[in-house]
C-alpha positions in Angstrom: 96.3 60.6 97.6 95.8 59.7 101.2 92.4 58.9 102.5 91.7 60.7 105.8 89.5 58.8 108.2 87.3 60.8 110.6 88.4 61.2 114.2 86.6 58.8 116.6 85.0 61.8 118.3 83.4 62.9 115.0 82.1 59.4 114.5 80.4 59.6 117.9 78.8 63.0 117.0 77.5 61.6 113.7 76.0 58.6 115.5 74.3 61.0 117.9 72.8 63.0 114.9 75.1 66.0 115.4 77.3 65.7 112.4 76.3 69.1 111.0 76.3 71.1 114.2 79.2 73.3 113.1 77.7 73.9 109.6 74.3 74.8 111.0 75.9 77.3 113.5 78.2 78.8 110.8 75.2 79.4 108.4 73.1 80.9 111.2 75.9 83.2 112.4 76.6 84.3 108.8 73.0 85.2 108.3 72.7 87.0 111.6 75.9 89.0 111.4 76.4 89.9 107.7 73.3 88.7 106.0 75.0 85.9 104.0 73.0 82.7 104.0 75.2 80.5 101.9 79.0 80.2 102.6 81.1 80.6 99.5 83.1 77.7 98.0 86.9 77.9 98.0 86.8 78.8 94.3 84.4 81.6 94.9 86.4 82.9 97.8 89.6 82.8 95.8 87.9 84.7 92.9 86.8 87.4 95.4 90.3 87.5 97.0 88.7 86.4 100.3 90.9 83.4 101.1 92.8 83.8 104.3 96.5 84.5 103.7 97.6 81.7 106.0 96.0 79.1 103.7 98.9 76.9 102.7 101.3 78.4 105.3 103.4 75.3 106.1 104.5 76.5 109.5 100.9 77.1 110.6 99.6 73.8 109.3 102.5 71.8 110.8 102.0 73.5 114.2 98.3 72.4 114.2 99.2 68.9 112.9 101.7 68.7 115.7 99.0 69.7 118.3 96.6 67.1 116.9 99.4 64.4 117.0 100.1 65.4 120.6 96.4 65.1 121.6 95.8 61.7 119.9 99.0 60.1 118.7 97.4 56.8 117.7 94.9 58.5 115.4 96.8 61.5 114.0 100.4 60.3 114.1 100.0 58.2 111.0 98.2 61.0 109.2 101.1 63.4 109.8 104.3 61.4 109.5 107.4 63.3 110.1 105.7 66.1 112.0 107.1 66.4 115.5 104.6 66.4 118.4 106.2 69.3 120.2 105.8 72.3 117.9 104.3 75.4 119.4 101.1 76.8 117.8 101.6 79.3 115.0 98.7 81.8 114.9 98.3 84.2 112.0 97.7 87.9 112.4 94.3 89.2 111.3 94.3 90.3 107.7 91.2 92.4 107.8 89.1 94.5 110.1 86.6 92.8 112.4 83.1 92.8 110.7 81.3 92.1 113.9 82.2 93.6 117.2 83.0 91.2 120.1 80.1 90.9 122.5 
């Protein structure tokens, strides 16, 4: 199994004490919008049939790997060998109704 090293920008955020910024925001948003205070694990989400249908979609994942390779070839290129750096983004359609209206 390949070991993934953190992107240099992530290392800078960690050094600045901001490593969990996204996690803190996610939990606060979940609590505020739907009353959930603990995100479910992948196993829990699978059991509840709540995993997104695009999980494992090769075209979607390759398109995002391509974009990362395009943005930082030195860092991401070796992580995604054989993925061209010119693929257009693939975005999945929504698979459920919006739970929270856009503000």
